[in-house]
LUMZANU-905602 format. One record per residue (C-alpha): residue number from 1; x, y, z. Coordinates in steps of 0.05 Angstrom, whole numbers, padded with zeros to 5 digits. Layout:
<atoms>
@num=NUM	east=X	north=Y	up=Z
...
</atoms>
This chain:
<atoms>
@num=1	east=00000	north=00004	up=00001
@num=2	east=00026	north=00067	up=-00022
@num=3	east=00036	north=00114	up=00038
@num=4	east=-00005	north=00180	up=00038
@num=5	east=00029	north=00241	up=00074
@num=6	east=-00021	north=00290	up=00097
@num=7	east=00022	north=00328	up=00147
@num=8	east=00046	north=00384	up=00100
@num=9	east=00024	north=00436	up=00151
@num=10	east=00084	north=00412	up=00196
@num=11	east=00128	north=00407	up=00137
@num=12	east=00120	north=00393	up=00065
@num=13	east=00136	north=00325	up=00035
@num=14	east=00155	north=00303	up=-00015
@num=15	east=00200	north=00354	up=-00044
@num=16	east=00217	north=00371	up=-00111
@num=17	east=00276	north=00326	up=-00133
@num=18	east=00318	north=00382	up=-00149
@num=19	east=00318	north=00402	up=-00076
@num=20	east=00357	north=00346	up=-00048
@num=21	east=00400	north=00350	up=-00111
@num=22	east=00418	north=00420	up=-00097
@num=23	east=00435	north=00407	up=-00025
@num=24	east=00478	north=00349	up=-00046
@num=25	east=00512	north=00394	up=-00096
@num=26	east=00530	north=00440	up=-00043
@num=27	east=00556	north=00392	up=00008
@num=28	east=00597	north=00354	up=-00047
@num=29	east=00622	north=00404	up=-00093
@num=30	east=00625	north=00472	up=-00057
@num=31	east=00620	north=00470	up=00014
@num=32	east=00648	north=00537	up=00028
@num=33	east=00624	north=00595	up=00075
@num=34	east=00611	north=00664	up=00047
@num=35	east=00635	north=00732	up=00056
@num=36	east=00701	north=00704	up=00085
@num=37	east=00736	north=00677	up=00026
@num=38	east=00768	north=00706	up=-00033
@num=39	east=00764	north=00645	up=-00077
@num=40	east=00720	north=00617	up=-00135
@num=41	east=00676	north=00571	up=-00095
@num=42	east=00661	north=00627	up=-00041
@num=43	east=00640	north=00674	up=-00096
@num=44	east=00598	north=00625	up=-00126
@num=45	east=00564	north=00613	up=-00059
@num=46	east=00557	north=00689	up=-00049
@num=47	east=00521	north=00697	up=-00117
@num=48	east=00475	north=00640	up=-00101
@num=49	east=00457	north=00670	up=-00036
@num=50	east=00444	north=00739	up=-00067
@num=51	east=00404	north=00715	up=-00126
@num=52	east=00364	north=00680	up=-00072
@num=53	east=00345	north=00737	up=-00036
@num=54	east=00328	north=00773	up=-00100
@num=55	east=00280	north=00720	up=-00117
@num=56	east=00244	north=00719	up=-00050
@num=57	east=00240	north=00787	up=-00053
@num=58	east=00209	north=00784	up=-00124
@num=59	east=00164	north=00730	up=-00097
@num=60	east=00133	north=00770	up=-00039
@num=61	east=00141	north=00841	up=-00075
@num=62	east=00190	north=00867	up=-00024
@num=63	east=00223	north=00931	up=-00028
@num=64	east=00301	north=00912	up=-00030
@num=65	east=00335	north=00843	up=-00028
@num=66	east=00380	north=00867	up=00027
@num=67	east=00322	north=00875	up=00067
@num=68	east=00315	north=00796	up=00065
@num=69	east=00345	north=00769	up=00130
@num=70	east=00357	north=00692	up=00125
@num=71	east=00341	north=00653	up=00192
@num=72	east=00329	north=00582	up=00213
@num=73	east=00260	north=00588	up=00201
@num=74	east=00196	north=00631	up=00219
@num=75	east=00200	north=00617	up=00295
@num=76	east=00267	north=00652	up=00292
@num=77	east=00244	north=00708	up=00249
@num=78	east=00186	north=00725	up=00295
@num=79	east=00235	north=00725	up=00354
@num=80	east=00280	north=00773	up=00318
@num=81	east=00227	north=00820	up=00301
@num=82	east=00188	north=00820	up=00367
@num=83	east=00246	north=00818	up=00415
@num=84	east=00283	north=00870	up=00367
@num=85	east=00229	north=00922	up=00362
@num=86	east=00189	north=00921	up=00422
@num=87	east=00207	north=00958	up=00487
@num=88	east=00181	north=00963	up=00558
@num=89	east=00118	north=00991	up=00565
@num=90	east=00092	north=00972	up=00492
@num=91	east=00028	north=00941	up=00478
@num=92	east=00013	north=00891	up=00418
@num=93	east=-00056	north=00871	up=00386
@num=94	east=-00048	north=00794	up=00366
@num=95	east=-00098	north=00749	up=00339
@num=96	east=-00133	north=00689	up=00374
@num=97	east=-00111	north=00637	up=00329
@num=98	east=-00033	north=00650	up=00339
@num=99	east=00020	north=00591	up=00340
@num=100	east=00065	north=00587	up=00401
@num=101	east=00116	north=00613	up=00360
@num=102	east=00082	north=00687	up=00367
@num=103	east=00050	north=00669	up=00436
@num=104	east=00115	north=00645	up=00477
@num=105	east=00160	north=00701	up=00455
@num=106	east=00104	north=00750	up=00475
@num=107	east=00092	north=00717	up=00545
@num=108	east=00168	north=00719	up=00551
@num=109	east=00165	north=00797	up=00537
@num=110	east=00116	north=00804	up=00591
@num=111	east=00169	north=00797	up=00639
@num=112	east=00202	north=00862	up=00606
@num=113	east=00138	north=00903	up=00616
@num=114	east=00108	north=00885	up=00549
@num=115	east=00034	north=00874	up=00549
@num=116	east=-00012	north=00844	up=00492
@num=117	east=-00086	north=00837	up=00476
@num=118	east=-00121	north=00779	up=00436
@num=119	east=-00167	north=00805	up=00382
@num=120	east=-00236	north=00769	up=00390
@num=121	east=-00259	north=00716	up=00340
@num=122	east=-00327	north=00690	up=00323
@num=123	east=-00339	north=00613	up=00330
@num=124	east=-00310	north=00606	up=00257
@num=125	east=-00243	north=00638	up=00280
@num=126	east=-00256	north=00700	up=00241
@num=127	east=-00233	north=00769	up=00273
@num=128	east=-00285	north=00811	up=00296
@num=129	east=-00258	north=00868	up=00259
@num=130	east=-00306	north=00918	up=00280
@num=131	east=-00276	north=00914	up=00351
@num=132	east=-00204	north=00930	up=00332
@num=133	east=-00209	north=01004	up=00343
@num=134	east=-00229	north=00993	up=00413
@num=135	east=-00173	north=00951	up=00430
@num=136	east=-00124	north=01006	up=00413
@num=137	east=-00083	north=01037	up=00469
@num=138	east=-00036	north=01100	up=00469
@num=139	east=00021	north=01053	up=00477
@num=140	east=-00002	north=01004	up=00421
@num=141	east=00056	north=00995	up=00375
@num=142	east=00050	north=00932	up=00337
@num=143	east=-00004	north=00881	up=00309
@num=144	east=00019	north=00807	up=00301
@num=145	east=-00021	north=00759	up=00264
@num=146	east=-00015	north=00691	up=00230
@num=147	east=-00030	north=00696	up=00155
@num=148	east=-00066	north=00634	up=00162
@num=149	east=-00084	north=00587	up=00218
@num=150	east=-00047	north=00524	up=00222
@num=151	east=-00111	north=00489	up=00252
@num=152	east=-00170	north=00512	up=00212
@num=153	east=-00136	north=00541	up=00152
@num=154	east=-00172	north=00603	up=00155
@num=155	east=-00137	north=00662	up=00120
@num=156	east=-00140	north=00725	up=00159
@num=157	east=-00151	north=00793	up=00115
@num=158	east=-00079	north=00817	up=00111
@num=159	east=-00089	north=00874	up=00064
@num=160	east=-00148	north=00899	up=00111
@num=161	east=-00103	north=00893	up=00171
@num=162	east=-00045	north=00925	up=00136
@num=163	east=-00086	north=00987	up=00120
@num=164	east=-00112	north=00989	up=00194
@num=165	east=-00041	north=00990	up=00220
@num=166	east=-00015	north=01039	up=00173
@num=167	east=-00070	north=01087	up=00188
@num=168	east=-00056	north=01079	up=00263
@num=169	east=00024	north=01076	up=00256
@num=170	east=00028	north=01008	up=00282
@num=171	east=00083	north=00956	up=00262
@num=172	east=00053	north=00902	up=00220
@num=173	east=00081	north=00830	up=00231
@num=174	east=00051	north=00777	up=00187
@num=175	east=00069	north=00698	up=00205
@num=176	east=00064	north=00669	up=00136
@num=177	east=00086	north=00600	up=00158
@num=178	east=00023	north=00567	up=00123
@num=179	east=00019	north=00612	up=00061
@num=180	east=00090	north=00629	up=00035
@num=181	east=00092	north=00593	up=-00028
@num=182	east=00018	north=00569	up=-00035
@num=183	east=-00021	north=00637	up=-00031
@num=184	east=00002	north=00698	up=-00065
@num=185	east=00030	north=00748	up=-00017
@num=186	east=00044	north=00822	up=-00040
@num=187	east=00083	north=00860	up=00018
@num=188	east=00071	north=00927	up=-00015
@num=189	east=00000	north=00918	up=-00027
@num=190	east=-00018	north=00888	up=00039
@num=191	east=00024	north=00940	up=00075
@num=192	east=00064	north=00886	up=00111
@num=193	east=00125	north=00915	up=00155
@num=194	east=00155	north=00847	up=00175
@num=195	east=00137	north=00783	up=00131
@num=196	east=00165	north=00724	up=00168
@num=197	east=00170	north=00655	up=00131
@num=198	east=00193	north=00588	up=00130
@num=199	east=00226	north=00552	up=00076
@num=200	east=00202	north=00481	up=00092
@num=201	east=00131	north=00485	up=00086
@num=202	east=00092	north=00508	up=00023
@num=203	east=00159	north=00537	up=-00003
@num=204	east=00179	north=00466	up=-00011
@num=205	east=00251	north=00473	up=00012
@num=206	east=00290	north=00435	up=00064
@num=207	east=00283	north=00440	up=00139
@num=208	east=00324	north=00492	up=00181
@num=209	east=00317	north=00553	up=00128
@num=210	east=00272	north=00611	up=00131
@num=211	east=00271	north=00686	up=00135
@num=212	east=00237	north=00750	up=00145
@num=213	east=00232	north=00807	up=00094
@num=214	east=00227	north=00879	up=00126
@num=215	east=00202	north=00942	up=00101
@num=216	east=00254	north=00998	up=00087
@num=217	east=00282	north=01029	up=00145
@num=218	east=00256	north=00976	up=00198
@num=219	east=00321	north=00935	up=00195
@num=220	east=00363	north=00992	up=00228
@num=221	east=00310	north=00996	up=00284
@num=222	east=00312	north=00923	up=00304
@num=223	east=00362	north=00909	up=00358
@num=224	east=00401	north=00846	up=00334
@num=225	east=00379	north=00782	up=00369
@num=226	east=00447	north=00748	up=00357
@num=227	east=00512	north=00785	up=00355
@num=228	east=00573	north=00755	up=00326
@num=229	east=00618	north=00746	up=00266
@num=230	east=00591	north=00774	up=00195
@num=231	east=00654	north=00772	up=00153
@num=232	east=00649	north=00845	up=00146
@num=233	east=00674	north=00906	up=00181
@num=234	east=00718	north=00857	up=00222
@num=235	east=00758	north=00912	up=00247
@num=236	east=00702	north=00936	up=00297
@num=237	east=00671	north=00896	up=00354
@num=238	east=00604	north=00925	up=00344
@num=239	east=00553	north=00896	up=00295
@num=240	east=00552	north=00928	up=00225
@num=241	east=00501	north=00981	up=00219
@num=242	east=00479	north=00956	up=00146
@num=243	east=00431	north=00899	up=00124
@num=244	east=00432	north=00842	up=00120
@num=245	east=00497	north=00838	up=00159
@num=246	east=00468	north=00875	up=00217
@num=247	east=00417	north=00816	up=00230
@num=248	east=00453	north=00753	up=00207
@num=249	east=00512	north=00741	up=00253
@num=250	east=00548	north=00671	up=00251
@num=251	east=00555	north=00618	up=00197
@num=252	east=00495	north=00618	up=00149
@num=253	east=00457	north=00550	up=00129
@num=254	east=00486	north=00548	up=00059
@num=255	east=00460	north=00481	up=00045
@num=256	east=00389	north=00501	up=00063
@num=257	east=00394	north=00565	up=00021
@num=258	east=00414	north=00519	up=-00041
@num=259	east=00358	north=00477	up=-00029
@num=260	east=00311	north=00535	up=-00022
@num=261	east=00338	north=00562	up=-00085
@num=262	east=00318	north=00499	up=-00123
@num=263	east=00251	north=00497	up=-00089
@num=264	east=00240	north=00570	up=-00116
@num=265	east=00259	north=00545	up=-00186
@num=266	east=00204	north=00495	up=-00178
@num=267	east=00152	north=00545	up=-00155
@num=268	east=00172	north=00596	up=-00207
@num=269	east=00165	north=00541	up=-00263
@num=270	east=00096	north=00514	up=-00237
@num=271	east=00065	north=00582	up=-00217
@num=272	east=00039	north=00599	up=-00143
@num=273	east=-00035	north=00604	up=-00170
@num=274	east=-00030	north=00536	up=-00204
@num=275	east=-00007	north=00506	up=-00135
@num=276	east=-00059	north=00545	up=-00096
@num=277	east=-00113	north=00522	up=-00146
@num=278	east=-00096	north=00450	up=-00143
@num=279	east=-00090	north=00447	up=-00070
@num=280	east=-00153	north=00480	up=-00059
@num=281	east=-00188	north=00431	up=-00107
@num=282	east=-00159	north=00371	up=-00068
@num=283	east=-00181	north=00403	up=-00003
@num=284	east=-00250	north=00419	up=-00022
@num=285	east=-00255	north=00348	up=-00053
@num=286	east=-00234	north=00323	up=00016
@num=287	east=-00280	north=00366	up=00054
@num=288	east=-00343	north=00345	up=00012
@num=289	east=-00329	north=00273	up=00033
@num=290	east=-00316	north=00289	up=00109
@num=291	east=-00384	north=00325	up=00107
@num=292	east=-00416	north=00261	up=00090
@num=293	east=-00391	north=00231	up=00161
@num=294	east=-00436	north=00256	up=00211
@num=295	east=-00393	north=00236	up=00271
@num=296	east=-00343	north=00287	up=00247
@num=297	east=-00336	north=00360	up=00267
@num=298	east=-00293	north=00400	up=00221
@num=299	east=-00259	north=00464	up=00261
@num=300	east=-00273	north=00532	up=00232
@num=301	east=-00308	north=00508	up=00166
@num=302	east=-00383	north=00517	up=00152
@num=303	east=-00429	north=00459	up=00149
@num=304	east=-00446	north=00473	up=00074
@num=305	east=-00394	north=00507	up=00024
@num=306	east=-00395	north=00581	up=00022
@num=307	east=-00404	north=00621	up=-00044
@num=308	east=-00353	north=00657	up=-00083
@num=309	east=-00290	north=00628	up=-00043
@num=310	east=-00230	north=00671	up=-00046
@num=311	east=-00152	north=00658	up=-00033
@num=312	east=-00143	north=00729	up=-00007
@num=313	east=-00175	north=00795	up=00004
@num=314	east=-00164	north=00867	up=-00036
@num=315	east=-00147	north=00926	up=00004
@num=316	east=-00198	north=00966	up=00038
@num=317	east=-00200	north=01038	up=00063
@num=318	east=-00245	north=01015	up=00123
@num=319	east=-00259	north=00958	up=00167
@num=320	east=-00330	north=00969	up=00156
@num=321	east=-00322	north=00943	up=00081
@num=322	east=-00373	north=00890	up=00058
@num=323	east=-00357	north=00821	up=00082
@num=324	east=-00325	north=00771	up=00038
@num=325	east=-00331	north=00698	up=00036
@num=326	east=-00273	north=00673	up=00080
@num=327	east=-00212	north=00641	up=00047
@num=328	east=-00172	north=00576	up=00068
@num=329	east=-00106	north=00546	up=00059
@num=330	east=-00108	north=00467	up=00055
@num=331	east=-00113	north=00452	up=00126
@num=332	east=-00171	north=00415	up=00153
@num=333	east=-00178	north=00394	up=00232
@num=334	east=-00229	north=00345	up=00257
@num=335	east=-00260	north=00323	up=00320
@num=336	east=-00304	north=00262	up=00333
@num=337	east=-00336	north=00271	up=00398
@num=338	east=-00333	north=00211	up=00438
@num=339	east=-00277	north=00180	up=00401
@num=340	east=-00203	north=00178	up=00415
@num=341	east=-00170	north=00221	up=00364
@num=342	east=-00102	north=00190	up=00380
@num=343	east=-00127	north=00119	up=00367
@num=344	east=-00159	north=00145	up=00304
@num=345	east=-00090	north=00177	up=00277
@num=346	east=-00054	north=00114	up=00302
@num=347	east=-00099	north=00064	up=00262
@num=348	east=-00095	north=00112	up=00197
@num=349	east=-00022	north=00105	up=00196
@num=350	east=-00017	north=00028	up=00219
@num=351	east=-00074	north=00000	up=00172
@num=352	east=-00077	north=00050	up=00119
@num=353	east=-00008	north=00083	up=00116
@num=354	east=-00035	north=00158	up=00120
@num=355	east=00004	north=00205	up=00156
@num=356	east=-00037	north=00258	up=00196
@num=357	east=-00022	north=00303	up=00258
@num=358	east=-00061	north=00296	up=00326
@num=359	east=-00061	north=00346	up=00384
@num=360	east=-00060	north=00415	up=00394
@num=361	east=-00011	north=00434	up=00337
@num=362	east=00026	north=00481	up=00378
@num=363	east=-00029	north=00525	up=00374
@num=364	east=-00070	north=00524	up=00440
@num=365	east=-00098	north=00594	up=00433
@num=366	east=-00129	north=00570	up=00368
@num=367	east=-00160	north=00509	up=00400
@num=368	east=-00190	north=00551	up=00453
@num=369	east=-00221	north=00602	up=00404
@num=370	east=-00252	north=00539	up=00370
@num=371	east=-00274	north=00501	up=00434
@num=372	east=-00228	north=00441	up=00420
@num=373	east=-00182	north=00456	up=00480
@num=374	east=-00150	north=00416	up=00510
@num=375	east=-00164	north=00353	up=00467
@num=376	east=-00143	north=00386	up=00401
@num=377	east=-00160	north=00355	up=00330
@num=378	east=-00136	north=00305	up=00280
@num=379	east=-00106	north=00352	up=00226
@num=380	east=-00103	north=00336	up=00151
@num=381	east=-00061	north=00383	up=00113
@num=382	east=-00058	north=00376	up=00036
@num=383	east=00005	north=00393	up=-00009
@num=384	east=00016	north=00399	up=-00083
@num=385	east=00041	north=00329	up=-00088
@num=386	east=-00024	north=00295	up=-00065
@num=387	east=-00073	north=00264	up=-00114
@num=388	east=-00145	north=00256	up=-00117
@num=389	east=-00137	north=00182	up=-00104
@num=390	east=-00101	north=00194	up=-00042
@num=391	east=-00156	north=00241	up=-00022
@num=392	east=-00211	north=00185	up=-00036
@num=393	east=-00171	north=00130	up=00001
@num=394	east=-00162	north=00179	up=00061
@num=395	east=-00236	north=00192	up=00065
@num=396	east=-00255	north=00120	up=00058
@num=397	east=-00208	north=00101	up=00114
@num=398	east=-00236	north=00151	up=00158
@num=399	east=-00308	north=00128	up=00145
@num=400	east=-00281	north=00056	up=00164
@num=401	east=-00246	north=00074	up=00224
@num=402	east=-00299	north=00121	up=00255
@num=403	east=-00352	north=00068	up=00246
@num=404	east=-00310	north=00014	up=00277
@num=405	east=-00289	north=00061	up=00337
@num=406	east=-00363	north=00082	up=00345
@num=407	east=-00387	north=00007	up=00351
@num=408	east=-00330	north=-00006	up=00400
@num=409	east=-00348	north=00052	up=00447
@num=410	east=-00416	north=00031	up=00448
@num=411	east=-00404	north=-00041	up=00469
</atoms>
């Protein structure tokens, strides 16, 4: 039986073949560092790193490749921005669906006199945007938001929030862990100040590489999270005052950058819109099948399809703009009241070779919003390389196992 991988929200798999080939090529044939060697392979590596910055900047419509700071992933990027920007006495607005990559840094910063307020949601996880103005304080300095929930897949209205932040002079930090690579993102139109991303999910790159794209001028405002060698201005014991060096201390993950560069080639060749369309169609196919199983509750999704589904919002001048149909990324989280989710996930893997994810998904805040805390959910997250046959096999397996577990629980 061919395995089915449905844990793409954690990390995408499989990768395009050229990703592993690029990592291997670097390790076997290049193997150098950058900014520290005056020889051919060092120059080749430097060119690849800069070209990768340029391509990511183009993908996200960023202002300048020098504003692209590489990191180990979105968690490191969020820590860099939050801890580098916020000061004692500052207040932050944050969505109620955040991953611990946002909430744990904010909880840590509370000991430094920084406070935050969660933006309320309705039962489907959608922000109550009409309440935003009332949550502002004189010391509110930032709004931090996940672009898409890793629990329900709901995509927040980034352009709307960016417009709100610009009008109120707030830093707009967007966590694009679930959307970078599968949802079109325009940093300029959405008025994003700090776009945090990871390379190993929808960007289809290797683990351990990610970054943050900053608006012009923000990088100079941030205090470096890590200080050390950069290969530049080595006569000074102070960090350089220019980007990206100011925020990139230490040896970079060059195998990861080479792999990410290869993944970008696949994305550019395939097209983000084509990837988004395929994943949306597969998700809708699975959703239709799952709605036929009465024992299942699907978190944050309507019981029936909504009209005019959209992948993103357009910019609005006011929060009171006409409501739009909610948009989603390819994530479905399930509950089966009265049935053990861990047992369901175990049997999916053991008998049907289907990889899923069960638990709180590092997002207890989101599960509280959906009323699924502390049990969590069984999450199925679809990727570009899944097939219709795999979707149908998964739906059939779930129906069979839920019927089986229901019979056992009634004995």
